[in-house]
C-alpha positions in Angstrom: -13.0 0.7 13.5 -10.4 3.4 13.8 -10.5 6.6 11.7 -8.2 9.3 10.9 -9.4 12.7 9.4 -6.9 15.0 8.1 -7.3 18.8 7.5 -7.7 18.6 3.7 -6.1 22.1 3.3 -2.8 20.6 4.5 -3.0 17.9 1.9 -4.3 20.0 -0.9 -1.5 22.5 -0.2 1.1 19.8 -0.7 -0.5 18.3 -3.8 -0.6 21.7 -5.6 3.0 22.3 -4.7 3.9 18.9 -5.9 5.2 18.1 -2.4 4.4 14.4 -2.5 7.3 13.6 0.2 5.6 16.1 2.7 2.1 14.4 2.0 3.8 11.1 2.6 5.0 12.1 5.8 1.5 13.1 6.9 0.0 9.7 5.8 2.8 7.7 7.3 2.5 9.4 10.6 -1.2 8.8 10.7 -0.9 5.1 9.5 1.8 4.6 12.3 -0.6 6.1 14.9 -3.5 3.8 13.7 -1.4 0.8 13.7 -0.2 1.7 17.2 -3.9 2.1 18.2 -4.8 -1.5 17.3 -5.7 -1.3 13.5 -5.1 -4.5 11.7 -5.5 -3.1 8.3 -5.4 0.2 6.6 -7.4 1.8 3.9 -6.7 5.2 2.3 -10.1 6.6 1.5 -9.3 8.9 -1.4 -7.9 8.0 -5.0 -5.4 10.7 -5.3 -3.4 9.8 -2.1 -2.9 6.2 -3.4 0.1 7.8 -5.3 1.7 7.3 -1.7 0.3 3.8 -1.0 3.7 2.1 -1.4 5.4 4.6 0.9 2.8 4.2 3.5 2.8 0.4 3.2 6.7 0.3 3.7 6.3 2.3 6.8 3.7 -0.1 8.7 3.4 -3.8 9.3 -0.4 -4.2 8.6 -1.7 -4.6 5.2 -3.0 -1.6 3.2 -5.9 -2.4 1.0 -5.4 -0.7 -2.3 -8.3 1.1 -3.8 -7.3 0.2 -7.4 -7.2 -3.5 -6.5 -10.7 -3.4 -4.9 -11.9 -1.4 -7.9 -10.4 -3.7 -10.4 -11.9 -6.8 -8.7 -15.4 -5.1 -8.7 -15.0 -4.3 -12.3 -14.1 -7.7 -13.4 -16.8 -9.3 -11.1 -19.5 -7.1 -12.8 -18.2 -8.0 -16.2 -17.4 -4.4 -17.1 -15.0 -4.4 -20.3 -14.6 -0.5 -20.5 -15.0 1.2 -17.2 -14.9 4.8 -16.9 -13.2 6.8 -14.1 -14.5 10.0 -12.7 -11.8 11.7 -10.7 -9.8 14.7 -9.9 -7.0 15.9 -12.1 -4.5 14.5 -9.7 -6.0 11.2 -9.8 -6.3 11.1 -13.5 -2.6 12.0 -14.0 -1.5 9.0 -11.9 -0.7 5.5 -13.1 -2.2 3.4 -10.4 -5.4 2.7 -12.4 
């Protein structure tokens, strides 16, 4: 298991400024380093940063497991018809759920 931990202040600064390209650069750099380190798959462990999932996936050759896909499968498997999402403003404003 390989882990990458960001300084959240760097991410939050870019989010608040609407600098998603800059945030994408940070994620892509980390993803490439994890792949080079032997990772066989990648998970982004935050809802909001999935806004950049396609950007990250395009930059690496290993699969990225999308949080919305996993959530959707779990909701269907549980038989939930009207799920609720508790999330940050940034996540609620995005269209990946």
